ROMI-703608 format. One line per field, with one value per residue (C-alpha): x negated, y, z; residue number from 1. Coordinates in pm, whole numbers. Example, Ala and Ser with C-alpha at 12.3 -4.5 7.8 and 13.67 -1.06 7.14 Angstrom:
! ROMI-703608
east: (-1230/-1367)
north: (-450/-106)
up: (780/714)
seq: (1/2)
! end
This chain:
! ROMI-703608
east: (-311/13/-5/178/-2/-5/-49/-65/142/494/771/822/645/909/825/459/523/706/406/176/382/360/-18/-42/175/-23/-345/-214/-87/-425/-609/-382/-237/-94/266/332/38/142/497/359/147/429/577/236/186/552/551/210/230/-142/-123/188/5/-286/-39/94/-261/-323/-6/-112/-452/-285/-38/-327/-486/-156/-94/-433/-369/-43/-207/22/319/250/195)
north: (-1249/-1065/-746/-521/-204/-178/203/514/705/793/997/1232/1348/1169/839/921/966/632/473/635/474/138/172/244/-56/-282/-162/-267/-597/-677/-575/-790/-1068/-1259/-1133/-1260/-1059/-760/-773/-819/-502/-292/-182/-52/181/273/441/605/956/970/648/767/1087/876/678/1002/1111/786/835/1193/1076/819/1083/1317/1043/969/1339/1377/1072/1234/1572/1710/1630/1946/1911)
up: (1887/1825/1619/1868/1758/1380/1380/1595/1341/1458/1303/1598/1912/2120/1952/2005/2376/2390/2221/2478/2755/2579/2547/2918/3007/2778/2941/3280/3142/2983/3301/3522/3304/3603/3606/3958/4095/3891/4029/4380/4345/4200/4538/4644/4352/4302/4644/4609/4463/4384/4184/4001/3906/3777/3569/3422/3342/3155/2952/2876/2748/2522/2400/2319/2106/1929/1874/1707/1489/1380/1318/1589/1362/1161/789)
seq: (1/2/3/4/5/6/7/8/9/10/11/12/13/14/15/16/17/18/19/20/21/22/23/24/25/26/27/28/29/30/31/32/33/34/35/36/37/38/39/40/41/42/43/44/45/46/47/48/49/50/51/52/53/54/55/56/57/58/59/60/61/62/63/64/65/66/67/68/69/70/71/72/73/74/75)
! end
């Protein structure tokens, strides 16, 4: 298995947010590893505001975890 997540520590909140997005994308990829099916489903959720809001919530939860790991970037 590839080591794509060596740490939750980031230098800035912006990098932490980018990592939160990556975690969300990887979660989807692991849940639906068939890329053809994933691409086929994309139009359905890209036009669904409720699903887009759920995606934002998932990113926010990941960002909260990363923020805690980074002690809110205050030291």
